[in-house]
C-alpha positions in Angstrom: 0.1 -0.2 -0.2 1.0 3.3 -0.4 1.3 6.3 2.1 -1.5 7.9 0.9 -4.0 4.7 1.4 -2.5 4.5 5.5 -3.6 8.4 5.6 -6.7 7.6 4.1 -7.2 4.7 7.0 -6.6 7.5 9.3 -8.5 10.1 8.2 -11.7 7.8 7.8 -11.4 7.0 11.2 -11.1 10.6 12.1 -14.5 11.0 10.4 -16.0 8.3 11.9 -15.3 9.5 15.4 -15.8 12.8 14.6 -14.8 16.1 16.4 -13.2 17.4 18.6 -9.8 16.4 17.8 -7.5 14.6 20.2 -10.8 13.1 21.9 -12.1 9.8 21.4 -9.0 8.3 21.1 -10.1 4.6 22.1 -12.9 4.5 19.8 -10.8 5.6 17.4 -8.1 2.8 17.8 -10.8 0.2 18.0 -12.2 1.3 14.9 -8.5 1.0 13.0 -8.2 -2.3 14.8 -11.3 -3.5 13.3 -10.0 -1.9 9.8 -6.8 -3.1 9.8 -7.6 -6.7 10.9 -9.0 -6.9 7.0 -5.3 -6.2 5.5 -2.7 -8.8 4.9 0.2 -9.2 6.9 2.4 -7.3 4.6 0.1 -4.2 4.8 -0.1 -4.5 8.3 3.5 -4.5 8.8 3.3 -1.6 5.9 0.8 0.3 8.2 3.3 0.1 11.1 6.0 1.4 9.4 4.2 3.9 8.3 3.1 5.3 11.8 6.1 5.1 13.1 7.9 6.9 10.4 5.4 9.6 11.3 6.0 9.5 14.8 9.8 9.9 14.2 9.2 12.9 11.9 7.2 14.3 14.6 10.0 14.5 16.7 10.4 18.1 15.9 10.6 21.3 18.3 7.4 22.8 17.2 5.7 19.4 18.4 7.5 19.6 21.5 6.6 23.2 21.4 3.2 22.3 21.5 2.9 19.8 24.2 5.0 22.2 26.5 2.1 24.7 25.9 -0.6 22.9 26.3 0.6 20.7 29.5 3.2 22.6 30.7 5.9 19.9 30.7 6.2 16.4 29.7 8.4 13.3 29.8 9.6 11.2 27.5 6.9 8.7 27.5 4.3 11.9 27.4 6.4 13.0 24.2 6.1 9.7 22.8 2.3 9.0 23.0 1.7 12.8 22.2 3.2 12.3 18.5 1.5 8.9 18.2 -1.7 10.8 19.1 -0.6 13.4 16.6 -0.3 11.2 13.8 -3.9 9.8 14.5 -5.5 13.2 14.1 -5.3 12.8 10.1 -2.7 14.1 7.5 -3.6 17.7 7.6 -3.5 18.0 11.6 -0.2 16.3 11.5 1.6 18.2 8.9 0.0 21.8 10.1 1.7 20.6 13.5 4.9 20.7 12.3 4.8 23.2 10.0 2.1 25.6 11.0 2.2 25.1 14.6 -0.1 28.2 15.3 -2.9 27.5 13.0 -4.0 24.3 15.2 -5.2 26.9 18.1 -8.7 26.6 16.5 -9.0 23.0 16.9 -7.3 22.3 20.1 -9.2 21.7 23.1 -8.0 23.3 26.9 -8.7 19.6 28.3 -6.4 17.8 26.2 -5.1 14.5 27.5 -1.9 13.3 25.6 -1.7 10.0 27.7 -4.6 9.1 25.7 -2.1 8.5 22.7 -1.1 5.1 24.1 -3.5 3.2 22.8 -2.4 3.7 19.3 1.0 2.3 19.7 0.3 -1.6 19.0 -2.9 -1.1 16.6 -1.2 -3.2 13.9 0.1 -5.9 16.6 -3.9 -6.1 18.0 -5.3 -6.6 14.3 -2.5 -9.2 13.3 -3.9 -11.1 16.4 -7.2 -10.7 15.4 -7.0 -11.9 12.0 -3.9 -14.5 12.5 -4.4 -15.3 16.0 -1.1 -15.3 18.7 1.9 -15.8 17.0 4.4 -18.0 18.0 7.3 -15.9 18.1 6.7 -12.2 18.9 8.9 -11.1 15.9 5.9 -12.1 13.5 4.2 -9.0 14.7 4.2 -5.7 13.0 5.6 -3.8 15.9 9.3 -5.9 15.5 9.5 -4.6 11.6 9.7 -1.0 12.8 12.8 1.3 13.1 13.9 2.8 16.1 11.8 5.6 17.7 14.6 7.5 19.1 16.8 10.2 17.2 17.2 14.0 17.0 14.8 16.1 17.3 14.3 18.1 14.4 14.0 21.7 13.5 14.7 25.0 15.4 15.3 24.9 19.2 14.1 27.2 21.5 13.9 28.4 24.8 11.2 28.6 27.1 10.7 32.5 27.6 10.7 32.1 23.7 7.5 30.0 23.4 5.3 33.2 23.9 6.8 35.1 21.2 6.9 32.2 18.7 3.4 30.7 19.2 1.4 33.8 20.6 -2.1 32.4 19.9 -1.7 28.9 21.7 0.3 30.5 24.5 -3.3 32.6 25.2 -5.2 29.8 24.7 -3.5 27.6 27.2 -2.6 30.4 29.5 1.2 29.7 29.1 3.5 32.0 31.1 7.1 31.8 32.1 
């Protein structure tokens, strides 16, 4: 499958769940698992690789700033869950978060829960198990066929005191101050 086909699956799940963004994550994950269960082993591995590649792409200073502004701080785990959650908001929201972060001010909710993104981490593995049963070897699962999520944060680094200048609308919405 091509990347756009995977985006189409995610975008369809977003439409099915409806707005607001960054809500109903468990429902969205379950919807995706059901649809992913229709794919072949190769397509499931492809989906997992696609999602992980986007999570790696989202390791960007603008995304880190967004989490800092919304939550005030975050652990490595919360940053990882947030990036998974960001991918699962669909192609436009994902791309805007990196390139046009301030534009997200209109869709973000002040009661955002970043931890909800954890439910998206093993969707392909769940779909695999649903379709093919429990594997004898964990290396058969789609998750075993992906790159490391670690790496270097891309983009331009910032200082916390610069966030209100760089992202004034988001800082106002989330009452972010130094």
